[in-house]
N, C-alpha and C positions, 0 to 999 in steps of 0.2 A: 504494500500500500504506500502511496506517495505521502510525503510529509504533510502537505497541505490538507490531505484527507483526515489525518489524525488531528490536526488543529481544528478542523470543522467539527469533527465528532466531539472533541473536548468542549468546544463552544456550545454545541447543542445540549450536551449534558449540563453545562453551566446554566443555560437558559431554563432547562427543566428544573434544576435545583432551585433556581430563583423563583420560578412560578410556584413551586411547592412551599417555599419558605416565606415568600412575600417580603423579603428584606431589601430587595433592590441592590444588594451588594454583588451578587454573582452576575448581575446584568453587565456590570462594567468589566468583569473578568472575561465573560463570554465575548464581549465586544473586542477586547484585546486578543482573544483567540482568533476571531475572524480577521482582524487586521494581520495577525501573524500568518494566517493561512494565505492571505493575498500576497504577502511578502515572500512566503515560501514558494508560492506558485511562480512568482516573477523572478526570484533569485534562487533556484534550486541548488546551485553549487555552493552557496555561502551558508554554512551550517549555523552560524551565530546570528544571522540577520533576523530570522523569525523570532528568536528569543529576545533580541533587542527591541524589535517592533512590539512584541507582546508586553514587555515591561513598560515601555514608553506609552503605548496606547492605553494600557490599563491604568497607569498613573494619571494620565491626562483625563481620561474618561471619569475616573473616580474623583479627581479634583474638581472638574467642571460639573459633573452630574450629581454629586452627593447633596449639595444644597437644594437642588431642584427636587430630588427624591425626598428629602426631609420635609419640604413644603407640602408635598402630596401626602406624606404619611402622617403628618401631625393631625391629631384628633382633638376636637374641642371637648374639653372635659367640663361637664355641667355639674355643679355641686348637687349632691343628692342627700336625702335624709338629714342627718345631723349637720353636715357641712353647709346646707342651705340656710341654716338659722343664723350663722355668723354674719354680722353686719346689719341684721334686721332690727326693726323697732319693736319694742314691747311695752306693755302697760303693767305697772306694779300692782298686784292684787293684795299682797301681804307685805307690810313694811320689811325692807331688806336691812337687816342689822348684822354687821360682821361680828359683833361681840357675842350676841345671843345665837348666832348661826341660824337665822330665820329669814324667810323671804320666798315669795312666789311671784312669777310674772306670767302674763299671757302674751304669747307670740303667735300672731295669726289666730288659729282656733285651738292651739295647744297651750297647756299650762306646764310650766317648768319650775323646778326648785331653782332659786337664784342666789348668787353670792356677789358681793361688791366690796370694794375697799372702804367705801363710805356708806353711811346710813342713807337710804332713799325711801321716802314716804310713799304710802299707798296712793295710787292714782297718778303718779308721775310717769313720764315716758323715759325709757331706757334704751340703750343700744347694746346689742350682744357682741362681746369681744371674743368669746370662745366657749367651748363646751368641754366639761370634764364629767364623763359618765352621764348621769341624768340631771346634772346641774349646769346651768348656764352662768357664765361670768359676764357681768354687765357693768355698765357705767352710765352716769346720767346723760340724758339726750341733750345735745347741743345743736340748735338749728344751724343749718349751713347758710352762709351768706354768699351770694353770687356777685 
């Protein structure tokens, strides 16, 4: 079998691996194999030429193509469950007292046990800073000025 045929077979195997993995890494390696196959067909008497073409082509394709591939692979992560509560506004149902370790807030339609650094009276608005277990960490609500 001719050398260019081996490069083509390796390139096709690289494409199949890339399709199965979905990483878009082997795509650049397969592209380098195809460039090496072309060089091998054009220069069959120079044994090192396909290898040099493979290394250069794979490096260039990887350098130029990887940012493009990352843009297509990025998934938008939408906060779910507990993470969706962070940053939201709530209303204090039971006074939040850090000394007595009491406090409850309503966030949307859910009630949460609440903690804060300062005492916050019932009926005041709060902003959720974080979640620890079934307890939300809150601070007093400050209106934004635009």
